[in-house]
KOLGU-4560 file (N, C-alpha, C; in nm, 3 decimals, padded with zeros to 5 digits):
<recs>
<n_xx: 04.693 n_yy: 20.186 n_zz: 09.318 ca_xx: 04.778 ca_yy: 20.040 ca_zz: 09.369 c_xx: 04.841 c_yy: 20.095 c_zz: 09.434 mol: A seq: 1 type: MET>
<n_xx: 04.843 n_yy: 20.030 n_zz: 09.598 ca_xx: 04.946 ca_yy: 20.038 ca_zz: 09.699 c_xx: 05.001 c_yy: 19.921 c_zz: 09.731 mol: A seq: 2 type: ASN>
<n_xx: 05.028 n_yy: 19.819 n_zz: 09.674 ca_xx: 05.074 ca_yy: 19.693 ca_zz: 09.717 c_xx: 05.263 c_yy: 19.733 c_zz: 09.645 mol: A seq: 3 type: GLN>
<n_xx: 05.298 n_yy: 19.713 n_zz: 09.786 ca_xx: 05.464 ca_yy: 19.701 ca_zz: 09.718 c_xx: 05.529 c_yy: 19.635 c_zz: 09.621 mol: A seq: 4 type: PRO>
<n_xx: 05.599 n_yy: 19.666 n_zz: 09.533 ca_xx: 05.667 ca_yy: 19.567 ca_zz: 09.420 c_xx: 05.594 c_yy: 19.569 c_zz: 09.292 mol: A seq: 5 type: GLY>
<n_xx: 05.468 n_yy: 19.618 n_zz: 09.288 ca_xx: 05.370 ca_yy: 19.581 ca_zz: 09.156 c_xx: 05.423 c_yy: 19.691 c_zz: 09.074 mol: A seq: 6 type: PHE>
<n_xx: 05.414 n_yy: 19.647 n_zz: 08.939 ca_xx: 05.437 ca_yy: 19.782 ca_zz: 08.848 c_xx: 05.367 c_yy: 19.763 c_zz: 08.759 mol: A seq: 7 type: LYS>
<n_xx: 05.290 n_yy: 19.884 n_zz: 08.700 ca_xx: 05.173 ca_yy: 19.867 ca_zz: 08.597 c_xx: 05.210 c_yy: 19.831 c_zz: 08.457 mol: A seq: 8 type: LYS>
<n_xx: 05.159 n_yy: 19.715 n_zz: 08.435 ca_xx: 05.194 ca_yy: 19.643 ca_zz: 08.322 c_xx: 05.103 c_yy: 19.712 c_zz: 08.170 mol: A seq: 9 type: ALA>
<n_xx: 04.972 n_yy: 19.651 n_zz: 08.190 ca_xx: 04.884 ca_yy: 19.683 ca_zz: 08.055 c_xx: 04.747 c_yy: 19.688 c_zz: 08.112 mol: A seq: 10 type: VAL>
<n_xx: 04.673 n_yy: 19.747 n_zz: 08.037 ca_xx: 04.492 ca_yy: 19.738 ca_zz: 08.034 c_xx: 04.465 c_yy: 19.573 c_zz: 08.016 mol: A seq: 11 type: PRO>
<n_xx: 04.382 n_yy: 19.545 n_zz: 08.120 ca_xx: 04.322 ca_yy: 19.403 ca_zz: 08.098 c_xx: 04.272 c_yy: 19.406 c_zz: 07.959 mol: A seq: 12 type: PHE>
<n_xx: 04.189 n_yy: 19.496 n_zz: 07.905 ca_xx: 04.111 ca_yy: 19.478 ca_zz: 07.808 c_xx: 04.211 c_yy: 19.469 c_zz: 07.660 mol: A seq: 13 type: ALA>
<n_xx: 04.303 n_yy: 19.506 n_zz: 07.689 ca_xx: 04.434 ca_yy: 19.508 ca_zz: 07.601 c_xx: 04.492 c_yy: 19.321 c_zz: 07.557 mol: A seq: 14 type: ASP>
<n_xx: 04.476 n_yy: 19.276 n_zz: 07.644 ca_xx: 04.528 ca_yy: 19.122 ca_zz: 07.660 c_xx: 04.352 c_yy: 19.036 c_zz: 07.582 mol: A seq: 15 type: LEU>
<n_xx: 04.413 n_yy: 18.971 n_zz: 07.468 ca_xx: 04.302 ca_yy: 18.875 ca_zz: 07.427 c_xx: 04.287 c_yy: 18.694 c_zz: 07.486 mol: A seq: 16 type: VAL>
<n_xx: 04.160 n_yy: 18.681 n_zz: 07.512 ca_xx: 04.147 ca_yy: 18.557 ca_zz: 07.616 c_xx: 04.272 c_yy: 18.478 c_zz: 07.499 mol: A seq: 17 type: ASP>
<n_xx: 04.284 n_yy: 18.343 n_zz: 07.641 ca_xx: 04.393 ca_yy: 18.262 ca_zz: 07.540 c_xx: 04.449 c_yy: 18.251 c_zz: 07.454 mol: A seq: 18 type: ASN>
<n_xx: 04.530 n_yy: 18.386 n_zz: 07.469 ca_xx: 04.641 ca_yy: 18.439 ca_zz: 07.404 c_xx: 04.792 c_yy: 18.473 c_zz: 07.545 mol: A seq: 19 type: LYS>
<n_xx: 04.860 n_yy: 18.475 n_zz: 07.445 ca_xx: 04.981 ca_yy: 18.528 ca_zz: 07.559 c_xx: 05.032 c_yy: 18.645 c_zz: 07.470 mol: A seq: 20 type: SER>
<n_xx: 05.148 n_yy: 18.710 n_zz: 07.542 ca_xx: 05.217 ca_yy: 18.838 ca_zz: 07.466 c_xx: 05.326 c_yy: 18.864 c_zz: 07.550 mol: A seq: 21 type: VAL>
<n_xx: 05.400 n_yy: 18.906 n_zz: 07.480 ca_xx: 05.550 ca_yy: 18.971 ca_zz: 07.576 c_xx: 05.533 c_yy: 19.143 c_zz: 07.612 mol: A seq: 22 type: GLU>
<n_xx: 05.586 n_yy: 19.161 n_zz: 07.687 ca_xx: 05.582 ca_yy: 19.277 ca_zz: 07.749 c_xx: 05.692 c_yy: 19.326 c_zz: 07.780 mol: A seq: 23 type: ILE>
<n_xx: 05.730 n_yy: 19.469 n_zz: 07.785 ca_xx: 05.849 ca_yy: 19.478 ca_zz: 07.900 c_xx: 05.818 c_yy: 19.626 c_zz: 08.014 mol: A seq: 24 type: GLU>
<n_xx: 05.868 n_yy: 19.624 n_zz: 08.135 ca_xx: 05.842 ca_yy: 19.682 ca_zz: 08.222 c_xx: 05.983 c_yy: 19.706 c_zz: 08.270 mol: A seq: 25 type: ILE>
<n_xx: 06.014 n_yy: 19.833 n_zz: 08.322 ca_xx: 06.111 ca_yy: 19.877 ca_zz: 08.358 c_xx: 06.257 c_yy: 19.817 c_zz: 08.266 mol: A seq: 26 type: GLU>
<n_xx: 06.224 n_yy: 19.788 n_zz: 08.137 ca_xx: 06.339 ca_yy: 19.716 ca_zz: 08.082 c_xx: 06.364 c_yy: 19.533 c_zz: 08.140 mol: A seq: 27 type: ASN>
<n_xx: 06.293 n_yy: 19.497 n_zz: 08.172 ca_xx: 06.241 ca_yy: 19.372 ca_zz: 08.194 c_xx: 06.150 c_yy: 19.324 c_zz: 08.121 mol: A seq: 28 type: MET>
<n_xx: 06.144 n_yy: 19.213 n_zz: 08.064 ca_xx: 06.081 ca_yy: 19.136 ca_zz: 07.938 c_xx: 06.002 c_yy: 19.037 c_zz: 08.019 mol: A seq: 29 type: ALA>
<n_xx: 05.849 n_yy: 19.050 n_zz: 08.004 ca_xx: 05.812 ca_yy: 18.901 ca_zz: 08.053 c_xx: 05.676 c_yy: 18.916 c_zz: 07.988 mol: A seq: 30 type: LEU>
<n_xx: 05.628 n_yy: 18.780 n_zz: 07.999 ca_xx: 05.496 ca_yy: 18.709 ca_zz: 07.919 c_xx: 05.413 c_yy: 18.741 c_zz: 08.014 mol: A seq: 31 type: MET>
<n_xx: 05.285 n_yy: 18.787 n_zz: 07.952 ca_xx: 05.161 ca_yy: 18.759 ca_zz: 08.001 c_xx: 05.078 c_yy: 18.646 c_zz: 07.939 mol: A seq: 32 type: LEU>
<n_xx: 04.964 n_yy: 18.603 n_zz: 08.019 ca_xx: 04.885 ca_yy: 18.488 ca_zz: 07.960 c_xx: 04.747 c_yy: 18.551 c_zz: 08.024 mol: A seq: 33 type: HIS>
<n_xx: 04.693 n_yy: 18.581 n_zz: 07.929 ca_xx: 04.507 ca_yy: 18.619 ca_zz: 07.953 c_xx: 04.503 c_yy: 18.420 c_zz: 07.969 mol: A seq: 34 type: ARG>
<n_xx: 04.383 n_yy: 18.400 n_zz: 08.059 ca_xx: 04.326 ca_yy: 18.283 ca_zz: 08.080 c_xx: 04.184 c_yy: 18.315 c_zz: 08.146 mol: A seq: 35 type: ARG>
<n_xx: 04.083 n_yy: 18.355 n_zz: 08.063 ca_xx: 03.960 ca_yy: 18.402 ca_zz: 08.177 c_xx: 03.995 c_yy: 18.518 c_zz: 08.169 mol: A seq: 36 type: GLY>
<n_xx: 03.943 n_yy: 18.558 n_zz: 08.312 ca_xx: 03.958 ca_yy: 18.659 ca_zz: 08.382 c_xx: 04.060 c_yy: 18.665 c_zz: 08.472 mol: A seq: 37 type: GLU>
<n_xx: 04.150 n_yy: 18.594 n_zz: 08.441 ca_xx: 04.282 ca_yy: 18.553 ca_zz: 08.508 c_xx: 04.428 c_yy: 18.622 c_zz: 08.403 mol: A seq: 38 type: LYS>
<n_xx: 04.526 n_yy: 18.609 n_zz: 08.457 ca_xx: 04.613 ca_yy: 18.654 ca_zz: 08.396 c_xx: 04.782 c_yy: 18.647 c_zz: 08.443 mol: A seq: 39 type: VAL>
<n_xx: 04.854 n_yy: 18.540 n_zz: 08.380 ca_xx: 04.964 ca_yy: 18.492 ca_zz: 08.433 c_xx: 05.050 c_yy: 18.557 c_zz: 08.403 mol: A seq: 40 type: TYR>
<n_xx: 05.201 n_yy: 18.585 n_zz: 08.457 ca_xx: 05.338 ca_yy: 18.644 ca_zz: 08.440 c_xx: 05.421 c_yy: 18.548 c_zz: 08.420 mol: A seq: 41 type: ALA>
<n_xx: 05.509 n_yy: 18.541 n_zz: 08.337 ca_xx: 05.600 ca_yy: 18.432 ca_zz: 08.331 c_xx: 05.752 c_yy: 18.505 c_zz: 08.295 mol: A seq: 42 type: THR>
<n_xx: 05.860 n_yy: 18.448 n_zz: 08.308 ca_xx: 05.968 ca_yy: 18.545 ca_zz: 08.271 c_xx: 05.971 c_yy: 18.455 c_zz: 08.086 mol: A seq: 43 type: GLY>
<n_xx: 06.062 n_yy: 18.547 n_zz: 08.000 ca_xx: 06.055 ca_yy: 18.487 ca_zz: 07.842 c_xx: 06.161 c_yy: 18.380 c_zz: 07.812 mol: A seq: 44 type: VAL>
<n_xx: 06.224 n_yy: 18.290 n_zz: 07.930 ca_xx: 06.341 ca_yy: 18.191 ca_zz: 07.905 c_xx: 06.288 c_yy: 18.085 c_zz: 07.950 mol: A seq: 45 type: TYR>
<n_xx: 06.309 n_yy: 17.988 n_zz: 07.848 ca_xx: 06.344 ca_yy: 17.852 ca_zz: 07.873 c_xx: 06.395 c_yy: 17.831 c_zz: 08.009 mol: A seq: 46 type: CYS>
<n_xx: 06.349 n_yy: 17.767 n_zz: 08.085 ca_xx: 06.438 ca_yy: 17.685 ca_zz: 08.212 c_xx: 06.532 c_yy: 17.618 c_zz: 08.195 mol: A seq: 47 type: PRO>
<n_xx: 06.538 n_yy: 17.568 n_zz: 08.053 ca_xx: 06.603 ca_yy: 17.439 ca_zz: 08.077 c_xx: 06.745 c_yy: 17.474 c_zz: 07.969 mol: A seq: 48 type: HIS>
<n_xx: 06.711 n_yy: 17.589 n_zz: 07.848 ca_xx: 06.887 ca_yy: 17.562 ca_zz: 07.785 c_xx: 06.851 c_yy: 17.753 c_zz: 07.778 mol: A seq: 49 type: ALA>
<n_xx: 06.790 n_yy: 17.837 n_zz: 07.861 ca_xx: 06.784 ca_yy: 17.954 ca_zz: 07.828 c_xx: 06.786 c_yy: 18.013 c_zz: 07.658 mol: A seq: 50 type: GLU>
<n_xx: 06.670 n_yy: 17.955 n_zz: 07.585 ca_xx: 06.627 ca_yy: 18.013 ca_zz: 07.469 c_xx: 06.533 c_yy: 18.075 c_zz: 07.495 mol: A seq: 51 type: VAL>
<n_xx: 06.498 n_yy: 18.142 n_zz: 07.427 ca_xx: 06.384 ca_yy: 18.242 ca_zz: 07.425 c_xx: 06.281 c_yy: 18.206 c_zz: 07.388 mol: A seq: 52 type: ARG>
<n_xx: 06.131 n_yy: 18.203 n_zz: 07.462 ca_xx: 06.020 ca_yy: 18.149 ca_zz: 07.436 c_xx: 05.953 c_yy: 18.256 c_zz: 07.344 mol: A seq: 53 type: LEU>
<n_xx: 05.857 n_yy: 18.182 n_zz: 07.301 ca_xx: 05.801 ca_yy: 18.263 ca_zz: 07.163 c_xx: 05.626 c_yy: 18.253 c_zz: 07.236 mol: A seq: 54 type: ASP>
<n_xx: 05.574 n_yy: 18.405 n_zz: 07.268 ca_xx: 05.448 ca_yy: 18.388 ca_zz: 07.331 c_xx: 05.301 c_yy: 18.316 c_zz: 07.242 mol: A seq: 55 type: PRO>
<n_xx: 05.389 n_yy: 18.318 n_zz: 07.079 ca_xx: 05.263 ca_yy: 18.188 ca_zz: 07.010 c_xx: 05.256 c_yy: 18.063 c_zz: 07.028 mol: A seq: 56 type: ARG>
<n_xx: 05.380 n_yy: 17.996 n_zz: 07.125 ca_xx: 05.348 ca_yy: 17.861 ca_zz: 07.124 c_xx: 05.357 c_yy: 17.802 c_zz: 07.265 mol: A seq: 57 type: ASN>
<n_xx: 05.198 n_yy: 17.886 n_zz: 07.294 ca_xx: 05.150 ca_yy: 17.782 ca_zz: 07.412 c_xx: 04.972 c_yy: 17.764 c_zz: 07.388 mol: A seq: 58 type: THR>
<n_xx: 04.987 n_yy: 17.656 n_zz: 07.438 ca_xx: 04.868 ca_yy: 17.544 ca_zz: 07.425 c_xx: 04.777 c_yy: 17.565 c_zz: 07.555 mol: A seq: 59 type: SER>
<n_xx: 04.692 n_yy: 17.602 n_zz: 07.602 ca_xx: 04.611 ca_yy: 17.567 ca_zz: 07.697 c_xx: 04.712 c_yy: 17.664 c_zz: 07.793 mol: A seq: 60 type: GLY>
<n_xx: 04.764 n_yy: 17.575 n_zz: 07.934 ca_xx: 04.813 ca_yy: 17.646 ca_zz: 08.055 c_xx: 05.004 c_yy: 17.619 c_zz: 07.994 mol: A seq: 61 type: ASP>
<n_xx: 05.043 n_yy: 17.545 n_zz: 07.936 ca_xx: 05.185 ca_yy: 17.523 ca_zz: 07.865 c_xx: 05.214 c_yy: 17.618 c_zz: 07.728 mol: A seq: 62 type: LEU>
<n_xx: 05.353 n_yy: 17.644 n_zz: 07.812 ca_xx: 05.418 ca_yy: 17.690 ca_zz: 07.652 c_xx: 05.508 c_yy: 17.623 c_zz: 07.624 mol: A seq: 63 type: ILE>
<n_xx: 05.568 n_yy: 17.594 n_zz: 07.541 ca_xx: 05.637 ca_yy: 17.497 ca_zz: 07.453 c_xx: 05.790 c_yy: 17.606 c_zz: 07.400 mol: A seq: 64 type: ILE>
<n_xx: 05.904 n_yy: 17.509 n_zz: 07.429 ca_xx: 06.021 ca_yy: 17.590 ca_zz: 07.387 c_xx: 06.032 c_yy: 17.541 c_zz: 07.239 mol: A seq: 65 type: CYS>
<n_xx: 06.085 n_yy: 17.614 n_zz: 07.120 ca_xx: 06.108 ca_yy: 17.545 ca_zz: 07.044 c_xx: 06.245 c_yy: 17.475 c_zz: 06.990 mol: A seq: 66 type: LYS>
<n_xx: 06.327 n_yy: 17.498 n_zz: 07.111 ca_xx: 06.432 ca_yy: 17.454 ca_zz: 07.071 c_xx: 06.439 c_yy: 17.300 c_zz: 07.124 mol: A seq: 67 type: ALA>
<n_xx: 06.351 n_yy: 17.249 n_zz: 07.217 ca_xx: 06.401 ca_yy: 17.103 ca_zz: 07.283 c_xx: 06.286 c_yy: 17.063 c_zz: 07.263 mol: A seq: 68 type: HIS>
<n_xx: 06.142 n_yy: 17.113 n_zz: 07.271 ca_xx: 05.990 ca_yy: 17.092 ca_zz: 07.299 c_xx: 06.012 c_yy: 17.086 c_zz: 07.452 mol: A seq: 69 type: GLY>
<n_xx: 06.047 n_yy: 17.174 n_zz: 07.547 ca_xx: 06.059 ca_yy: 17.134 ca_zz: 07.688 c_xx: 05.860 c_yy: 17.214 c_zz: 07.706 mol: A seq: 70 type: TYR>
<n_xx: 05.806 n_yy: 17.172 n_zz: 07.796 ca_xx: 05.636 ca_yy: 17.233 ca_zz: 07.804 c_xx: 05.691 c_yy: 17.235 c_zz: 07.940 mol: A seq: 71 type: ARG>
<n_xx: 05.657 n_yy: 17.424 n_zz: 07.981 ca_xx: 05.601 ca_yy: 17.499 ca_zz: 08.127 c_xx: 05.463 c_yy: 17.484 c_zz: 08.148 mol: A seq: 72 type: SER>
<n_xx: 05.452 n_yy: 17.461 n_zz: 08.253 ca_xx: 05.328 ca_yy: 17.542 ca_zz: 08.268 c_xx: 05.308 c_yy: 17.671 c_zz: 08.334 mol: A seq: 73 type: ASN>
<n_xx: 05.281 n_yy: 17.766 n_zz: 08.238 ca_xx: 05.244 ca_yy: 17.938 ca_zz: 08.292 c_xx: 05.167 c_yy: 17.986 c_zz: 08.383 mol: A seq: 74 type: ILE>
<n_xx: 05.131 n_yy: 17.877 n_zz: 08.469 ca_xx: 05.039 ca_yy: 17.906 ca_zz: 08.636 c_xx: 05.155 c_yy: 17.852 c_zz: 08.737 mol: A seq: 75 type: LYS>
<n_xx: 05.192 n_yy: 17.763 n_zz: 08.712 ca_xx: 05.306 ca_yy: 17.699 ca_zz: 08.806 c_xx: 05.432 c_yy: 17.759 c_zz: 08.799 mol: A seq: 76 type: THR>
<n_xx: 05.495 n_yy: 17.718 n_zz: 08.702 ca_xx: 05.655 ca_yy: 17.730 ca_zz: 08.622 c_xx: 05.678 c_yy: 17.607 c_zz: 08.616 mol: A seq: 77 type: GLY>
<n_xx: 05.640 n_yy: 17.500 n_zz: 08.675 ca_xx: 05.653 ca_yy: 17.334 ca_zz: 08.650 c_xx: 05.695 c_yy: 17.334 c_zz: 08.514 mol: A seq: 78 type: GLU>
<n_xx: 05.810 n_yy: 17.250 n_zz: 08.492 ca_xx: 05.845 ca_yy: 17.205 ca_zz: 08.364 c_xx: 05.844 c_yy: 17.053 c_zz: 08.377 mol: A seq: 79 type: CYS>
<n_xx: 05.770 n_yy: 17.013 n_zz: 08.246 ca_xx: 05.701 ca_yy: 16.872 ca_zz: 08.233 c_xx: 05.808 c_yy: 16.776 c_zz: 08.250 mol: A seq: 80 type: LEU>
<n_xx: 05.911 n_yy: 16.779 n_zz: 08.152 ca_xx: 06.030 ca_yy: 16.723 ca_zz: 08.107 c_xx: 06.107 c_yy: 16.744 c_zz: 08.215 mol: A seq: 81 type: GLU>
<n_xx: 06.138 n_yy: 16.790 n_zz: 08.284 ca_xx: 06.275 ca_yy: 16.799 ca_zz: 08.386 c_xx: 06.188 c_yy: 16.846 c_zz: 08.538 mol: A seq: 82 type: GLU>
<n_xx: 06.153 n_yy: 16.771 n_zz: 08.608 ca_xx: 06.078 ca_yy: 16.850 ca_zz: 08.781 c_xx: 06.231 c_yy: 16.969 c_zz: 08.821 mol: A seq: 83 type: SER>
<n_xx: 06.353 n_yy: 16.941 n_zz: 08.803 ca_xx: 06.373 ca_yy: 17.052 ca_zz: 08.887 c_xx: 06.416 c_yy: 17.168 c_zz: 08.844 mol: A seq: 84 type: ASP>
<n_xx: 06.383 n_yy: 17.196 n_zz: 08.725 ca_xx: 06.363 ca_yy: 17.350 ca_zz: 08.670 c_xx: 06.233 c_yy: 17.397 c_zz: 08.645 mol: A seq: 85 type: VAL>
<n_xx: 06.245 n_yy: 17.525 n_zz: 08.671 ca_xx: 06.116 ca_yy: 17.617 ca_zz: 08.634 c_xx: 06.115 c_yy: 17.745 c_zz: 08.599 mol: A seq: 86 type: ARG>
<n_xx: 05.986 n_yy: 17.804 n_zz: 08.525 ca_xx: 05.996 ca_yy: 17.885 ca_zz: 08.437 c_xx: 05.958 c_yy: 17.981 c_zz: 08.574 mol: A seq: 87 type: LEU>
<n_xx: 06.028 n_yy: 18.108 n_zz: 08.561 ca_xx: 05.995 ca_yy: 18.199 ca_zz: 08.627 c_xx: 05.839 c_yy: 18.276 c_zz: 08.615 mol: A seq: 88 type: SER>
<n_xx: 05.792 n_yy: 18.258 n_zz: 08.732 ca_xx: 05.636 ca_yy: 18.318 ca_zz: 08.732 c_xx: 05.612 c_yy: 18.414 c_zz: 08.832 mol: A seq: 89 type: THR>
<n_xx: 05.545 n_yy: 18.536 n_zz: 08.812 ca_xx: 05.530 ca_yy: 18.650 ca_zz: 08.857 c_xx: 05.398 c_yy: 18.700 c_zz: 08.920 mol: A seq: 90 type: PHE>
<n_xx: 05.352 n_yy: 18.751 n_zz: 09.024 ca_xx: 05.241 ca_yy: 18.752 ca_zz: 09.082 c_xx: 05.163 c_yy: 18.886 c_zz: 08.978 mol: A seq: 91 type: SER>
<n_xx: 05.050 n_yy: 18.860 n_zz: 08.995 ca_xx: 05.008 ca_yy: 18.945 ca_zz: 08.922 c_xx: 04.834 c_yy: 18.999 c_zz: 09.025 mol: A seq: 92 type: VAL>
<n_xx: 04.800 n_yy: 19.125 n_zz: 08.983 ca_xx: 04.662 ca_yy: 19.170 ca_zz: 09.011 c_xx: 04.638 c_yy: 19.238 c_zz: 08.913 mol: A seq: 93 type: MET>
<n_xx: 04.471 n_yy: 19.236 n_zz: 08.897 ca_xx: 04.416 ca_yy: 19.333 ca_zz: 08.805 c_xx: 04.323 c_yy: 19.434 c_zz: 08.920 mol: A seq: 94 type: ILE>
<n_xx: 04.347 n_yy: 19.561 n_zz: 08.883 ca_xx: 04.278 ca_yy: 19.670 ca_zz: 08.976 c_xx: 04.254 c_yy: 19.769 c_zz: 08.897 mol: A seq: 95 type: GLU>
<n_xx: 04.133 n_yy: 19.762 n_zz: 08.882 ca_xx: 04.035 ca_yy: 19.925 ca_zz: 08.794 c_xx: 04.088 c_yy: 19.899 c_zz: 08.647 mol: A seq: 96 type: ASP>
<n_xx: 04.066 n_yy: 19.756 n_zz: 08.624 ca_xx: 04.081 ca_yy: 19.732 ca_zz: 08.460 c_xx: 04.235 c_yy: 19.737 c_zz: 08.420 mol: A seq: 97 type: GLY>
<n_xx: 04.349 n_yy: 19.761 n_zz: 08.540 ca_xx: 04.483 ca_yy: 19.753 ca_zz: 08.468 c_xx: 04.542 c_yy: 19.633 c_zz: 08.559 mol: A seq: 98 type: MET>
<n_xx: 04.670 n_yy: 19.554 n_zz: 08.497 ca_xx: 04.751 ca_yy: 19.458 ca_zz: 08.504 c_xx: 04.858 c_yy: 19.499 c_zz: 08.541 mol: A seq: 99 type: VAL>
<n_xx: 04.873 n_yy: 19.424 n_zz: 08.706 ca_xx: 05.000 ca_yy: 19.491 ca_zz: 08.742 c_xx: 05.070 c_yy: 19.360 c_zz: 08.798 mol: A seq: 100 type: TRP>
<n_xx: 05.202 n_yy: 19.335 n_zz: 08.753 ca_xx: 05.263 ca_yy: 19.258 ca_zz: 08.810 c_xx: 05.386 c_yy: 19.318 c_zz: 08.926 mol: A seq: 101 type: VAL>
<n_xx: 05.424 n_yy: 19.209 n_zz: 08.965 ca_xx: 05.542 ca_yy: 19.227 ca_zz: 09.100 c_xx: 05.667 c_yy: 19.149 c_zz: 09.042 mol: A seq: 102 type: LYS>
<n_xx: 05.728 n_yy: 19.208 n_zz: 09.059 ca_xx: 05.898 ca_yy: 19.169 ca_zz: 09.021 c_xx: 06.000 c_yy: 19.227 c_zz: 09.098 mol: A seq: 103 type: PHE>
<n_xx: 06.119 n_yy: 19.108 n_zz: 09.085 ca_xx: 06.223 ca_yy: 19.196 ca_zz: 09.121 c_xx: 06.322 c_yy: 19.168 c_zz: 09.024 mol: A seq: 104 type: GLU>
<n_xx: 06.396 n_yy: 19.296 n_zz: 08.981 ca_xx: 06.488 ca_yy: 19.319 ca_zz: 08.880 c_xx: 06.592 c_yy: 19.215 c_zz: 08.905 mol: A seq: 105 type: LYS>
<n_xx: 06.633 n_yy: 19.166 n_zz: 08.775 ca_xx: 06.782 ca_yy: 19.114 ca_zz: 08.813 c_xx: 06.931 c_yy: 19.155 c_zz: 08.895 mol: A seq: 106 type: PRO>
<n_xx: 06.966 n_yy: 19.115 n_zz: 08.963 ca_xx: 07.105 ca_yy: 19.232 ca_zz: 09.014 c_xx: 07.185 c_yy: 19.147 c_zz: 08.916 mol: A seq: 107 type: HIS>
</recs>
């Protein structure tokens, strides 16, 4: 992989279709969501109240916060309850059977 900023995550084959998992890359927690042949990467905290999200609380393209029921789209980061808050999303590439995620560490 010669794309700047992308970090190796996991083998694509390790991800189960329609499931989400939490991983860590260089001490940064992320969630990967496999939907068919695509993978989406998001942050692990609800954009509404900074509650840690559970990867098991996904339904289709939505992840649901256990604290207040807020729903965020894993593809776009859009929060369905409040349009001014967004779930962190990250670019993903799949190359040679490996999932790569582009992110910046928090400062």
